[in-house]
N, C-alpha and C positions, 0 to 999 in steps of 0.2 A: 393453116386456115383456121380462123376462130369461128366457132359455132355460137349462134345466139339462141337463147331460149325464150320463146314467146308464151304468154299466158294463153290458156285455152279461150277460144271465142265463146262468149256467152250468148245464148239466143236472145232475140228481141223480146221485149215485154209487150203484152197486149192489155190495154186499159180502156174501157168504155168503147171498144171497137177500134181505137187508135193504136197504131204500132209505135212503140218507143224504142229507139236504138241508142244504147249508151256506149260511148267510146271515150277513151282517155285523150286529153288534149292539154299540153303543157303540164302543169302540176295538178290540174283539175279534171273536169269531165264535161262532155257535151251530150245532151239528150236530144236526139233528132226525132221530132214527132211527125208521123204520117197519118193523115186522116183516112178513114175507111175507104178502100178501093183506090187510093191515090199513090202515085209514085213520087210526087213532089212533096217535099217537107214543108212544114209550116215555118214562116219566117220568124215567128216568135219563139221558136225552139230554144230552150235555155242552155247556156254554156258558162263555165267558169274556168278561166285560165289559171287562177290561183288555187291553192290547195283547198279542197272541200271534200267531205265524205261523198262517196258515190250515191248513197241513199238520199242525200240532200238534193241532188240534182234530179233524182227520180221523183221526189215529193214535189218539186217545183214543176216538173213536166206534167204530173198528174193534176196539179192545181190549174195549169193552163188548159188541159183537156176538159176538166170540170167546168171551167169558165166558158169554153166554147160550146159544151153540151147544154149549159143553162141558157145561153143566148139563142141557140137554135130551136128551143122548145116553144 
């Protein structure tokens, strides 16, 4: 039997009250954004199936959160 080694699970990020969960997908990343108190993710949560740095998808997710916070004021 072959054992697989998995990376440690990193905790979700919190930014302006929104929870951002970053997971690998394909060669890239998906940042699922949850509004405060919600179990449903935003449909505009960013993802990239092609290679990109993890930090790049986090920056894009924060940009989306900032845009939502600006609109709601």
